[in-house]
All heavy atoms as a GROMACS GRO file, in nm:
protein
  617
    1MET      N    1  11.212  11.498  13.655
    1MET     CA    2  11.124  11.410  13.581
    1MET      C    3  11.063  11.488  13.465
    1MET      O    4  11.020  11.600  13.481
    1MET     CB    5  11.013  11.358  13.674
    1MET     CG    6  10.928  11.259  13.601
    1MET     SD    7  10.779  11.197  13.680
    1MET     CE    8  10.815  11.163  13.844
    2THR      N    9  11.057  11.427  13.347
    2THR     CA   10  11.001  11.494  13.231
    2THR      C   11  10.858  11.447  13.208
    2THR      O   12  10.821  11.333  13.239
    2THR     CB   13  11.084  11.463  13.105
    2THR    OG1   14  11.083  11.323  13.082
    2THR    CG2   15  11.227  11.512  13.121
    3ALA      N   16  10.778  11.535  13.152
    3ALA     CA   17  10.639  11.503  13.125
    3ALA      C   18  10.628  11.426  12.992
    3ALA      O   19  10.710  11.443  12.903
    3ALA     CB   20  10.556  11.631  13.117
    4THR      N   21  10.528  11.343  12.984
    4THR     CA   22  10.505  11.268  12.861
    4THR      C   23  10.453  11.364  12.753
    4THR      O   24  10.400  11.471  12.785
    4THR     CB   25  10.402  11.156  12.883
    4THR    OG1   26  10.278  11.214  12.922
    4THR    CG2   27  10.450  11.058  12.989
    5PRO      N   28  10.467  11.329  12.626
    5PRO     CA   29  10.418  11.418  12.519
    5PRO      C   30  10.267  11.446  12.530
    5PRO      O   31  10.224  11.557  12.501
    5PRO     CB   32  10.449  11.341  12.392
    5PRO     CG   33  10.560  11.247  12.428
    5PRO     CD   34  10.540  11.215  12.572
    6GLU      N   35  10.189  11.348  12.574
    6GLU     CA   36  10.045  11.370  12.588
    6GLU      C   37  10.018  11.474  12.696
    6GLU      O   38   9.931  11.559  12.680
    6GLU     CB   39   9.972  11.239  12.622
    6GLU     CG   40   9.974  11.135  12.512
    6GLU     CD   41  10.099  11.047  12.516
    6GLU    OE1   42  10.170  11.046  12.618
    6GLU    OE2   43  10.127  10.982  12.416
    7LEU      N   44  10.091  11.467  12.806
    7LEU     CA   45  10.072  11.562  12.915
    7LEU      C   46  10.115  11.702  12.872
    7LEU      O   47  10.050  11.800  12.905
    7LEU     CB   48  10.148  11.516  13.039
    7LEU     CG   49  10.126  11.596  13.166
    7LEU    CD1   50   9.977  11.595  13.203
    7LEU    CD2   51  10.207  11.539  13.279
    8ARG      N   52  10.222  11.710  12.796
    8ARG     CA   53  10.266  11.841  12.746
    8ARG      C   54  10.160  11.901  12.655
    8ARG      O   55  10.132  12.020  12.661
    8ARG     CB   56  10.397  11.826  12.668
    8ARG     CG   57  10.517  11.805  12.755
    8ARG     CD   58  10.642  11.805  12.669
    8ARG     NE   59  10.750  11.741  12.743
    8ARG     CZ   60  10.856  11.688  12.688
    8ARG    NH1   61  10.870  11.690  12.556
    8ARG    NH2   62  10.949  11.633  12.761
    9TYR      N   63  10.103  11.820  12.569
    9TYR     CA   64   9.999  11.869  12.479
    9TYR      C   65   9.878  11.917  12.558
    9TYR      O   66   9.822  12.022  12.530
    9TYR     CB   67   9.959  11.760  12.379
    9TYR     CG   68   9.848  11.800  12.287
    9TYR    CD1   69   9.871  11.889  12.183
    9TYR    CD2   70   9.718  11.752  12.305
    9TYR    CE1   71   9.770  11.928  12.097
    9TYR    CE2   72   9.616  11.791  12.220
    9TYR     CZ   73   9.642  11.879  12.118
    9TYR     OH   74   9.541  11.919  12.034
   10PHE      N   75   9.838  11.840  12.659
   10PHE     CA   76   9.724  11.878  12.741
   10PHE      C   77   9.750  12.010  12.812
   10PHE      O   78   9.663  12.096  12.819
   10PHE     CB   79   9.691  11.768  12.842
   10PHE     CG   80   9.576  11.802  12.932
   10PHE    CD1   81   9.446  11.806  12.884
   10PHE    CD2   82   9.599  11.833  13.065
   10PHE    CE1   83   9.341  11.838  12.967
   10PHE    CE2   84   9.494  11.865  13.149
   10PHE     CZ   85   9.364  11.868  13.099
   11ASN      N   86   9.870  12.028  12.866
   11ASN     CA   87   9.904  12.153  12.934
   11ASN      C   88   9.902  12.270  12.836
   11ASN      O   89   9.858  12.380  12.871
   11ASN     CB   90  10.041  12.143  13.001
   11ASN     CG   91  10.036  12.058  13.127
   11ASN    OD1   92   9.932  12.043  13.188
   11ASN    ND2   93  10.151  12.001  13.163
   12TRP      N   94   9.949  12.247  12.714
   12TRP     CA   95   9.949  12.352  12.612
   12TRP      C   96   9.806  12.393  12.578
   12TRP      O   97   9.776  12.512  12.566
   12TRP     CB   98  10.024  12.303  12.488
   12TRP     CG   99  10.026  12.401  12.377
   12TRP    CD1  100  10.104  12.512  12.367
   12TRP    CD2  101   9.945  12.399  12.260
   12TRP    NE1  102  10.077  12.579  12.251
   12TRP    CE2  103   9.980  12.511  12.182
   12TRP    CE3  104   9.847  12.313  12.211
   12TRP    CZ2  105   9.920  12.540  12.061
   12TRP    CZ3  106   9.789  12.341  12.090
   12TRP    CH2  107   9.824  12.454  12.017
   13VAL      N  108   9.717  12.294  12.562
   13VAL     CA  109   9.577  12.324  12.531
   13VAL      C  110   9.511  12.396  12.648
   13VAL      O  111   9.439  12.494  12.629
   13VAL     CB  112   9.501  12.193  12.496
   13VAL    CG1  113   9.351  12.218  12.487
   13VAL    CG2  114   9.553  12.134  12.366
   14LYS      N  115   9.539  12.350  12.769
   14LYS     CA  116   9.480  12.412  12.887
   14LYS      C  117   9.524  12.558  12.901
   14LYS      O  118   9.442  12.646  12.928
   14LYS     CB  119   9.521  12.331  13.011
   14LYS     CG  120   9.441  12.365  13.136
   14LYS     CD  121   9.457  12.257  13.240
   14LYS     CE  122   9.568  12.291  13.335
   14LYS     NZ  123   9.574  12.199  13.450
   15GLN      N  124   9.651  12.584  12.880
   15GLN     CA  125   9.701  12.721  12.889
   15GLN      C  126   9.641  12.808  12.779
   15GLN      O  127   9.606  12.924  12.802
   15GLN     CB  128   9.854  12.723  12.881
   15GLN     CG  129   9.922  12.672  13.005
   15GLN     CD  130  10.074  12.665  12.987
   15GLN    OE1  131  10.126  12.689  12.880
   15GLN    NE2  132  10.142  12.629  13.095
   16GLY      N  133   9.630  12.754  12.662
   16GLY     CA  134   9.570  12.829  12.552
   16GLY      C  135   9.424  12.861  12.577
   16GLY      O  136   9.376  12.970  12.545
   17PHE      N  137   9.352  12.769  12.639
   17PHE     CA  138   9.211  12.790  12.667
   17PHE      C  139   9.194  12.895  12.776
   17PHE      O  140   9.101  12.976  12.770
   17PHE     CB  141   9.146  12.658  12.707
   17PHE     CG  142   8.996  12.664  12.712
   17PHE    CD1  143   8.922  12.673  12.596
   17PHE    CD2  144   8.930  12.661  12.833
   17PHE    CE1  145   8.784  12.680  12.599
   17PHE    CE2  146   8.791  12.667  12.837
   17PHE     CZ  147   8.718  12.676  12.720
   18TYR      N  148   9.282  12.896  12.875
   18TYR     CA  149   9.273  12.995  12.982
   18TYR      C  150   9.301  13.137  12.931
   18TYR      O  151   9.253  13.233  12.988
   18TYR     CB  152   9.369  12.963  13.096
   18TYR     CG  153   9.320  12.854  13.187
   18TYR    CD1  154   9.404  12.750  13.226
   18TYR    CD2  155   9.189  12.852  13.234
   18TYR    CE1  156   9.360  12.649  13.308
   18TYR    CE2  157   9.144  12.752  13.317
   18TYR     CZ  158   9.230  12.651  13.354
   18TYR     OH  159   9.185  12.551  13.436
   19GLN      N  160   9.375  13.150  12.824
   19GLN     CA  161   9.408  13.281  12.771
   19GLN      C  162   9.295  13.341  12.686
   19GLN      O  163   9.298  13.458  12.654
   19GLN     CB  164   9.536  13.274  12.687
   19GLN     CG  165   9.659  13.244  12.770
   19GLN     CD  166   9.783  13.226  12.685
   19GLN    OE1  167   9.776  13.228  12.563
   19GLN    NE2  168   9.896  13.206  12.750
   20LEU      N  169   9.196  13.261  12.652
   20LEU     CA  170   9.085  13.310  12.572
   20LEU      C  171   8.991  13.395  12.656
   20LEU      O  172   8.977  13.375  12.776
   20LEU     CB  173   9.005  13.195  12.511
   20LEU     CG  174   9.076  13.105  12.411
   20LEU    CD1  175   8.983  12.991  12.370
   20LEU    CD2  176   9.122  13.182  12.290
   21SER      N  177   8.925  13.490  12.591
   21SER     CA  178   8.824  13.571  12.661
   21SER      C  179   8.696  13.489  12.676
   21SER      O  180   8.679  13.385  12.614
   21SER     CB  181   8.797  13.700  12.583
   21SER     OG  182   8.730  13.669  12.462
   22ILE      N  183   8.604  13.539  12.756
   22ILE     CA  184   8.476  13.471  12.777
   22ILE      C  185   8.402  13.457  12.644
   22ILE      O  186   8.345  13.352  12.613
   22ILE     CB  187   8.389  13.550  12.878
   22ILE    CG1  188   8.451  13.544  13.016
   22ILE    CG2  189   8.246  13.498  12.881
   22ILE    CD1  190   8.452  13.407  13.077
   23ARG      N  191   8.404  13.562  12.564
   23ARG     CA  192   8.337  13.561  12.434
   23ARG      C  193   8.394  13.449  12.345
   23ARG      O  194   8.319  13.376  12.280
   23ARG     CB  195   8.355  13.696  12.368
   23ARG     CG  196   8.288  13.708  12.236
   23ARG     CD  197   8.310  13.846  12.179
   23ARG     NE  198   8.245  13.858  12.050
   23ARG     CZ  199   8.250  13.965  11.976
   23ARG    NH1  200   8.319  14.070  12.015
   23ARG    NH2  201   8.189  13.969  11.860
   24GLN      N  202   8.524  13.434  12.344
   24GLN     CA  203   8.588  13.332  12.261
   24GLN      C  204   8.558  13.192  12.314
   24GLN      O  205   8.539  13.098  12.236
   24GLN     CB  206   8.738  13.356  12.255
   24GLN     CG  207   8.777  13.479  12.177
   24GLN     CD  208   8.924  13.513  12.191
   24GLN    OE1  209   8.984  13.490  12.297
   24GLN    NE2  210   8.982  13.569  12.086
   25LYS      N  211   8.552  13.178  12.446
   25LYS     CA  212   8.521  13.047  12.505
   25LYS      C  213   8.377  13.006  12.471
   25LYS      O  214   8.350  12.889  12.438
   25LYS     CB  215   8.540  13.050  12.655
   25LYS     CG  216   8.685  13.057  12.698
   25LYS     CD  217   8.696  13.068  12.849
   25LYS     CE  218   8.839  13.088  12.891
   25LYS     NZ  219   8.853  13.107  13.035
   26ILE      N  220   8.285  13.101  12.476
   26ILE     CA  221   8.145  13.072  12.441
   26ILE      C  222   8.136  13.034  12.294
   26ILE      O  223   8.066  12.938  12.258
   26ILE     CB  224   8.055  13.193  12.475
   26ILE    CG1  225   8.046  13.209  12.628
   26ILE    CG2  226   7.916  13.177  12.414
   26ILE    CD1  227   7.977  13.336  12.672
   27PHE      N  228   8.206  13.108  12.210
   27PHE     CA  229   8.206  13.078  12.067
   27PHE      C  230   8.261  12.938  12.041
   27PHE      O  231   8.204  12.862  11.961
   27PHE     CB  232   8.289  13.183  11.993
   27PHE     CG  233   8.285  13.170  11.844
   27PHE    CD1  234   8.174  13.208  11.772
   27PHE    CD2  235   8.394  13.117  11.776
   27PHE    CE1  236   8.170  13.195  11.635
   27PHE    CE2  237   8.391  13.104  11.638
   27PHE     CZ  238   8.279  13.142  11.568
   28CYS      N  239   8.368  12.902  12.109
   28CYS     CA  240   8.426  12.767  12.094
   28CYS      C  241   8.329  12.660  12.143
   28CYS      O  242   8.318  12.553  12.083
   28CYS     CB  243   8.558  12.757  12.171
   28CYS     SG  244   8.693  12.845  12.094
   29GLY      N  245   8.258  12.689  12.252
   29GLY     CA  246   8.159  12.594  12.304
   29GLY      C  247   8.046  12.570  12.206
   29GLY      O  248   8.004  12.455  12.184
   30TYR      N  249   7.995  12.678  12.146
   30TYR     CA  250   7.889  12.663  12.046
   30TYR      C  251   7.942  12.588  11.924
   30TYR      O  252   7.872  12.504  11.866
   30TYR     CB  253   7.835  12.800  12.003
   30TYR     CG  254   7.729  12.854  12.096
   30TYR    CD1  255   7.751  12.970  12.169
   30TYR    CD2  256   7.606  12.790  12.109
   30TYR    CE1  257   7.655  13.020  12.254
   30TYR    CE2  258   7.509  12.840  12.194
   30TYR     CZ  259   7.533  12.955  12.265
   30TYR     OH  260   7.438  13.003  12.348
   31GLY      N  261   8.062  12.618  11.882
   31GLY     CA  262   8.121  12.548  11.768
   31GLY      C  263   8.136  12.399  11.795
   31GLY      O  264   8.107  12.315  11.710
   32LEU      N  265   8.181  12.366  11.916
   32LEU     CA  266   8.196  12.226  11.954
   32LEU      C  267   8.061  12.155  11.958
   32LEU      O  268   8.046  12.043  11.906
   32LEU     CB  269   8.266  12.215  12.089
   32LEU     CG  270   8.292  12.075  12.142
   32LEU    CD1  271   8.389  12.000  12.052
   32LEU    CD2  272   8.347  12.082  12.284
   33ALA      N  273   7.961  12.220  12.016
   33ALA     CA  274   7.827  12.161  12.023
   33ALA      C  275   7.769  12.140  11.884
   33ALA      O  276   7.710  12.035  11.855
   33ALA     CB  277   7.735  12.249  12.106
   34LEU      N  278   7.786  12.237  11.796
   34LEU     CA  279   7.736  12.225  11.660
   34LEU      C  280   7.808  12.113  11.584
   34LEU      O  281   7.746  12.035  11.512
   34LEU     CB  282   7.751  12.357  11.586
   34LEU     CG  283   7.697  12.364  11.444
   34LEU    CD1  284   7.546  12.340  11.445
   34LEU    CD2  285   7.729  12.497  11.382
   35GLY      N  286   7.940  12.104  11.604
   35GLY     CA  287   8.016  11.998  11.539
   35GLY      C  288   7.973  11.860  11.584
   35GLY      O  289   7.960  11.767  11.504
   36ILE      N  290   7.949  11.844  11.714
   36ILE     CA  291   7.904  11.715  11.767
   36ILE      C  292   7.765  11.681  11.712
   36ILE      O  293   7.738  11.566  11.675
   36ILE     CB  294   7.905  11.716  11.921
   36ILE    CG1  295   8.049  11.719  11.970
   36ILE    CG2  296   7.829  11.597  11.978
   36ILE    CD1  297   8.063  11.741  12.119
   37ALA      N  298   7.677  11.781  11.703
   37ALA     CA  299   7.542  11.757  11.650
   37ALA      C  300   7.547  11.714  11.504
   37ALA      O  301   7.478  11.620  11.464
   37ALA     CB  302   7.457  11.883  11.666
   38VAL      N  303   7.628  11.780  11.425
   38VAL     CA  304   7.639  11.745  11.283
   38VAL      C  305   7.699  11.606  11.267
   38VAL      O  306   7.652  11.525  11.186
   38VAL     CB  307   7.722  11.852  11.207
   38VAL    CG1  308   7.759  11.804  11.068
   38VAL    CG2  309   7.645  11.983  11.200
   39LEU      N  310   7.803  11.577  11.344
   39LEU     CA  311   7.866  11.446  11.337
   39LEU      C  312   7.768  11.335  11.378
   39LEU      O  313   7.759  11.231  11.313
   39LEU     CB  314   7.991  11.442  11.426
   39LEU     CG  315   8.070  11.313  11.426
   39LEU    CD1  316   8.132  11.289  11.288
   39LEU    CD2  317   8.179  11.319  11.532
   40GLY      N  318   7.693  11.357  11.486
   40GLY     CA  319   7.597  11.258  11.531
   40GLY      C  320   7.484  11.236  11.431
   40GLY      O  321   7.442  11.122  11.407
   41THR      N  322   7.436  11.344  11.373
   41THR     CA  323   7.329  11.333  11.273
   41THR      C  324   7.377  11.258  11.149
   41THR      O  325   7.308  11.171  11.097
   41THR     CB  326   7.278  11.473  11.234
   41THR    OG1  327   7.230  11.539  11.352
   41THR    CG2  328   7.167  11.465  11.131
   42THR      N  329   7.497  11.292  11.104
   42THR     CA  330   7.552  11.225  10.986
   42THR      C  331   7.573  11.076  11.013
   42THR      O  332   7.538  10.991  10.930
   42THR     CB  333   7.685  11.291  10.946
   42THR    OG1  334   7.662  11.430  10.923
   42THR    CG2  335   7.742  11.228  10.821
   43ALA      N  336   7.628  11.043  11.129
   43ALA     CA  337   7.649  10.902  11.162
   43ALA      C  338   7.516  10.828  11.171
   43ALA      O  339   7.504  10.715  11.123
   43ALA     CB  340   7.725  10.891  11.294
   44GLY      N  341   7.416  10.891  11.231
   44GLY     CA  342   7.284  10.828  11.240
   44GLY      C  343   7.222  10.802  11.105
   44GLY      O  344   7.162  10.698  11.081
   45LEU      N  345   7.236  10.900  11.014
   45LEU     CA  346   7.181  10.881  10.880
   45LEU      C  347   7.252  10.770  10.803
   45LEU      O  348   7.189  10.691  10.733
   45LEU     CB  349   7.188  11.012  10.801
   45LEU     CG  350   7.090  11.120  10.845
   45LEU    CD1  351   7.121  11.252  10.774
   45LEU    CD2  352   6.948  11.078  10.819
   46VAL      N  353   7.383  10.763  10.818
   46VAL     CA  354   7.459  10.659  10.748
   46VAL      C  355   7.423  10.521  10.802
   46VAL      O  356   7.400  10.427  10.725
   46VAL     CB  357   7.611  10.687  10.759
   46VAL    CG1  358   7.692  10.567  10.714
   46VAL    CG2  359   7.648  10.810  10.679
   47ILE      N  360   7.417  10.509  10.933
   47ILE     CA  361   7.384  10.380  10.993
   47ILE      C  362   7.239  10.341  10.960
   47ILE      O  363   7.210  10.226  10.924
   47ILE     CB  364   7.406  10.384  11.146
   47ILE    CG1  365   7.556  10.396  11.176
   47ILE    CG2  366   7.345  10.262  11.215
   47ILE    CD1  367   7.587  10.428  11.320
   48GLY      N  368   7.147  10.438  10.967
   48GLY     CA  369   7.007  10.411  10.933
   48GLY      C  370   6.990  10.369  10.789
   48GLY      O  371   6.909  10.281  10.758
   49ASP      N  372   7.064  10.432  10.698
   49ASP     CA  373   7.056  10.394  10.558
   49ASP      C  374   7.105  10.252  10.536
   49ASP      O  375   7.048  10.178  10.455
   49ASP     CB  376   7.138  10.491  10.472
   49ASP     CG  377   7.121  10.464  10.324
   49ASP    OD1  378   7.006  10.463  10.277
   49ASP    OD2  379   7.224  10.441  10.256
   50GLY      N  380   7.208  10.212  10.610
   50GLY     CA  381   7.257  10.074  10.600
   50GLY      C  382   7.150   9.974  10.642
   50GLY      O  383   7.129   9.872  10.574
   51TYR      N  384   7.081  10.002  10.753
   51TYR     CA  385   6.974   9.912  10.797
   51TYR      C  386   6.857   9.914  10.698
   51TYR      O  387   6.794   9.811  10.673
   51TYR     CB  388   6.923   9.953  10.936
   51TYR     CG  389   7.013   9.905  11.048
   51TYR    CD1  390   7.079   9.994  11.130
   51TYR    CD2  391   7.030   9.769  11.072
   51TYR    CE1  392   7.160   9.951  11.232
   51TYR    CE2  393   7.111   9.723  11.174
   51TYR     CZ  394   7.176   9.815  11.254
   51TYR     OH  395   7.256   9.772  11.356
   52TYR      N  396   6.827  10.031  10.642
   52TYR     CA  397   6.718  10.040  10.544
   52TYR      C  398   6.750   9.957  10.420
   52TYR      O  399   6.663   9.885  10.371
   52TYR     CB  400   6.695  10.186  10.505
   52TYR     CG  401   6.594  10.205  10.396
   52TYR    CD1  402   6.458  10.194  10.424
   52TYR    CD2  403   6.632  10.232  10.267
   52TYR    CE1  404   6.364  10.210  10.324
   52TYR    CE2  405   6.540  10.247  10.166
   52TYR     CZ  406   6.405  10.237  10.195
   52TYR     OH  407   6.312  10.251  10.095
   53GLN      N  408   6.872   9.967  10.370
   53GLN     CA  409   6.910   9.890  10.252
   53GLN      C  410   6.905   9.740  10.281
   53GLN      O  411   6.864   9.661  10.196
   53GLN     CB  412   7.050   9.931  10.203
   53GLN     CG  413   7.057  10.073  10.153
   53GLN     CD  414   6.967  10.099  10.034
   53GLN    OE1  415   6.939  10.010   9.955
   53GLN    NE2  416   6.919  10.221  10.023
   54GLN      N  417   6.948   9.701  10.399
   54GLN     CA  418   6.945   9.560  10.437
   54GLN      C  419   6.800   9.508  10.443
   54GLN      O  420   6.769   9.400  10.392
   54GLN     CB  421   7.013   9.541  10.572
   54GLN     CG  422   7.022   9.398  10.617
   54GLN     CD  423   7.090   9.386  10.754
   54GLN    OE1  424   7.116   9.486  10.821
   54GLN    NE2  425   7.119   9.266  10.794
   55ALA      N  426   6.711   9.588  10.502
   55ALA     CA  427   6.570   9.547  10.510
   55ALA      C  428   6.507   9.544  10.371
   55ALA      O  429   6.426   9.455  10.340
   55ALA     CB  430   6.494   9.644  10.599
   56ARG      N  431   6.546   9.637  10.286
   56ARG     CA  432   6.491   9.641  10.150
   56ARG      C  433   6.535   9.516  10.071
   56ARG      O  434   6.456   9.458   9.996
   56ARG     CB  435   6.539   9.767  10.081
   56ARG     CG  436   6.472   9.792   9.952
   56ARG     CD  437   6.503   9.929   9.902
   56ARG     NE  438   6.436   9.947   9.775
   56ARG     CZ  439   6.453  10.050   9.698
   56ARG    NH1  440   6.533  10.146   9.734
   56ARG    NH2  441   6.390  10.058   9.584
   57GLN      N  442   6.659   9.474  10.088
   57GLN     CA  443   6.706   9.354  10.021
   57GLN      C  444   6.630   9.230  10.070
   57GLN      O  445   6.596   9.142   9.991
   57GLN     CB  446   6.856   9.336  10.042
   57GLN     CG  447   6.942   9.434   9.967
   57GLN     CD  448   7.088   9.420  10.002
   57GLN    OE1  449   7.126   9.342  10.088
   57GLN    NE2  450   7.172   9.499   9.935
   58GLN      N  451   6.604   9.225  10.199
   58GLN     CA  452   6.529   9.112  10.253
   58GLN      C  453   6.386   9.110  10.199
   58GLN      O  454   6.332   9.005  10.167
   58GLN     CB  455   6.528   9.116  10.406
   58GLN     CG  456   6.661   9.082  10.468
   58GLN     CD  457   6.658   9.093  10.620
   58GLN    OE1  458   6.558   9.133  10.678
   58GLN    NE2  459   6.769   9.061  10.682
   59MET      N  460   6.326   9.228  10.188
   59MET     CA  461   6.190   9.236  10.133
   59MET      C  462   6.188   9.192   9.987
   59MET      O  463   6.095   9.124   9.944
   59MET     CB  464   6.136   9.380  10.144
   59MET     CG  465   6.105   9.423  10.284
   59MET     SD  466   5.959   9.343  10.350
   59MET     CE  467   5.834   9.422  10.252
   60ASN      N  468   6.290   9.230   9.911
   60ASN     CA  469   6.297   9.189   9.771
   60ASN      C  470   6.315   9.038   9.758
   60ASN      O  471   6.257   8.976   9.669
   60ASN     CB  472   6.410   9.262   9.699
   60ASN     CG  473   6.375   9.406   9.671
   60ASN    OD1  474   6.259   9.443   9.668
   60ASN    ND2  475   6.477   9.488   9.651
   61ARG      N  476   6.394   8.979   9.846
   61ARG     CA  477   6.414   8.834   9.842
   61ARG      C  478   6.285   8.761   9.875
   61ARG      O  479   6.253   8.658   9.817
   61ARG     CB  480   6.524   8.793   9.939
   61ARG     CG  481   6.661   8.798   9.876
   61ARG     CD  482   6.764   8.736   9.967
   61ARG     NE  483   6.845   8.849  10.014
   61ARG     CZ  484   6.881   8.872  10.139
   61ARG    NH1  485   6.846   8.787  10.233
   61ARG    NH2  486   6.953   8.975  10.172
   62VAL      N  487   6.210   8.812   9.971
   62VAL     CA  488   6.086   8.745  10.012
   62VAL      C  489   5.978   8.760   9.906
   62VAL      O  490   5.899   8.669   9.882
   62VAL     CB  491   6.038   8.803  10.147
   62VAL    CG1  492   5.898   8.757  10.180
   62VAL    CG2  493   6.134   8.764  10.258
   63SER      N  494   5.974   8.873   9.838
   63SER     CA  495   5.866   8.898   9.743
   63SER      C  496   5.886   8.833   9.607
   63SER      O  497   5.794   8.830   9.527
   63SER     CB  498   5.846   9.049   9.725
   63SER     OG  499   5.960   9.105   9.664
   64THR      N  500   6.003   8.777   9.580
   64THR     CA  501   6.024   8.712   9.450
   64THR      C  502   5.962   8.573   9.452
   64THR      O  503   5.972   8.501   9.551
   64THR     CB  504   6.175   8.700   9.418
   64THR    OG1  505   6.238   8.627   9.522
   64THR    CG2  506   6.240   8.836   9.403
   65PRO      N  507   5.898   8.534   9.344
   65PRO     CA  508   5.834   8.401   9.341
   65PRO      C  509   5.936   8.287   9.340
   65PRO      O  510   5.902   8.175   9.371
   65PRO     CB  511   5.753   8.401   9.213
   65PRO     CG  512   5.793   8.520   9.136
   65PRO     CD  513   5.867   8.611   9.227
   66HIS      N  514   6.061   8.314   9.310
   66HIS     CA  515   6.162   8.209   9.306
   66HIS      C  516   6.196   8.158   9.446
   66HIS      O  517   6.247   8.049   9.459
   66HIS     CB  518   6.290   8.261   9.239
   66HIS     CG  519   6.266   8.308   9.100
   66HIS    ND1  520   6.233   8.223   8.997
   66HIS    CD2  521   6.270   8.432   9.046
   66HIS    CE1  522   6.217   8.292   8.886
   66HIS    NE2  523   6.239   8.421   8.913
   67SER      N  524   6.165   8.236   9.547
   67SER     CA  525   6.198   8.192   9.682
   67SER      C  526   6.091   8.103   9.742
   67SER      O  527   6.108   8.048   9.849
   67SER     CB  528   6.221   8.313   9.772
   67SER     OG  529   6.102   8.388   9.785
   68LEU      N  530   5.976   8.088   9.674
   68LEU     CA  531   5.867   8.004   9.725
   68LEU      C  532   5.885   7.860   9.677
   68LEU      O  533   5.940   7.836   9.569
   68LEU     CB  534   5.732   8.057   9.676
   68LEU     CG  535   5.693   8.197   9.723
   68LEU    CD1  536   5.565   8.240   9.653
   68LEU    CD2  537   5.674   8.198   9.872
   69PRO      N  538   5.837   7.766   9.754
   69PRO     CA  539   5.838   7.626   9.707
   69PRO      C  540   5.751   7.612   9.581
   69PRO      O  541   5.661   7.691   9.556
   69PRO     CB  542   5.779   7.548   9.823
   69PRO     CG  543   5.795   7.636   9.941
   69PRO     CD  544   5.793   7.776   9.891
   70LEU      N  545   5.775   7.509   9.505
   70LEU     CA  546   5.706   7.491   9.376
   70LEU      C  547   5.554   7.477   9.392
   70LEU      O  548   5.480   7.530   9.312
   70LEU     CB  549   5.762   7.370   9.304
   70LEU     CG  550   5.907   7.384   9.253
   70LEU    CD1  551   5.953   7.254   9.193
   70LEU    CD2  552   5.916   7.497   9.152
   71ASN      N  553   5.507   7.408   9.493
   71ASN     CA  554   5.364   7.389   9.506
   71ASN      C  555   5.291   7.519   9.542
   71ASN      O  556   5.176   7.536   9.506
   71ASN     CB  557   5.332   7.279   9.609
   71ASN     CG  558   5.388   7.311   9.746
   71ASN    OD1  559   5.457   7.410   9.763
   71ASN    ND2  560   5.359   7.225   9.842
   72GLN      N  561   5.355   7.613   9.608
   72GLN     CA  562   5.292   7.740   9.641
   72GLN      C  563   5.297   7.836   9.523
   72GLN      O  564   5.213   7.924   9.512
   72GLN     CB  565   5.360   7.803   9.763
   72GLN     CG  566   5.333   7.728   9.890
   72GLN     CD  567   5.398   7.796  10.010
   72GLN    OE1  568   5.465   7.896   9.996
   72GLN    NE2  569   5.377   7.738  10.128
   73THR      N  570   5.390   7.820   9.433
   73THR     CA  571   5.400   7.907   9.317
   73THR      C  572   5.279   7.889   9.229
   73THR      O  573   5.224   7.986   9.176
   73THR     CB  574   5.529   7.876   9.238
   73THR    OG1  575   5.640   7.882   9.326
   73THR    CG2  576   5.548   7.976   9.125
   74SER      N  577   5.230   7.768   9.211
   74SER     CA  578   5.114   7.744   9.125
   74SER      C  579   4.988   7.803   9.189
   74SER      O  580   4.899   7.848   9.118
   74SER     CB  581   5.098   7.595   9.100
   74SER     OG  582   5.076   7.527   9.222
   75ILE      N  583   4.980   7.804   9.319
   75ILE     CA  584   4.861   7.861   9.387
   75ILE      C  585   4.859   8.012   9.368
   75ILE      O  586   4.756   8.070   9.339
   75ILE     CB  587   4.861   7.826   9.537
   75ILE    CG1  588   4.845   7.676   9.555
   75ILE    CG2  589   4.753   7.900   9.611
   75ILE    CD1  590   4.866   7.628   9.697
   76ILE      N  591   4.975   8.075   9.378
   76ILE     CA  592   4.982   8.221   9.365
   76ILE      C  593   4.952   8.261   9.221
   76ILE      O  594   4.884   8.360   9.197
   76ILE     CB  595   5.120   8.271   9.409
   76ILE    CG1  596   5.135   8.254   9.560
   76ILE    CG2  597   5.141   8.418   9.373
   76ILE    CD1  598   5.272   8.286   9.612
   77SER      N  599   5.000   8.188   9.124
   77SER     CA  600   4.980   8.227   8.983
   77SER      C  601   4.834   8.210   8.940
   77SER      O  602   4.792   8.273   8.845
   77SER     CB  603   5.073   8.148   8.892
   77SER     OG  604   5.043   8.010   8.902
   78THR      N  605   4.756   8.128   9.007
   78THR     CA  606   4.615   8.108   8.969
   78THR      C  607   4.525   8.215   9.030
   78THR      O  608   4.412   8.229   8.987
   78THR     CB  609   4.565   7.971   9.012
   78THR    OG1  610   4.580   7.959   9.152
   78THR    CG2  611   4.638   7.861   8.939
   79CYS      N  612   4.570   8.287   9.129
   79CYS     CA  613   4.488   8.388   9.196
   79CYS      C  614   4.470   8.511   9.117
   79CYS      O  615   4.512   8.569   9.043
   79CYS     CB  616   4.546   8.425   9.331
   79CYS     SG  617   4.540   8.290   9.449
   0.00000   0.00000   0.00000
C-alpha cells in the first residue's frame, strides 16, 4: 500500500523536526509564536478598521441635514 502525498509530506516534516537540536526547536517555536502574534494583530487591525469606517459612514449619514424630514430641518436651522 502506498502513502498519500499528504501523509508523505507529514512524515518528511516530522522526520526533519526530530533531527533538529533542542536549541533549533526552541527557536522555531518562538518564530512560530511571533508569526502567529503578528498575523493575529494585523488581522485584528484590518477588521477593526473596516468596522470603524462603516460606523464613520453611518455617523456622517445621520449628521447631514439632508437625511432629516423637512419639518425638522427648519427647527434645527432656527436654533
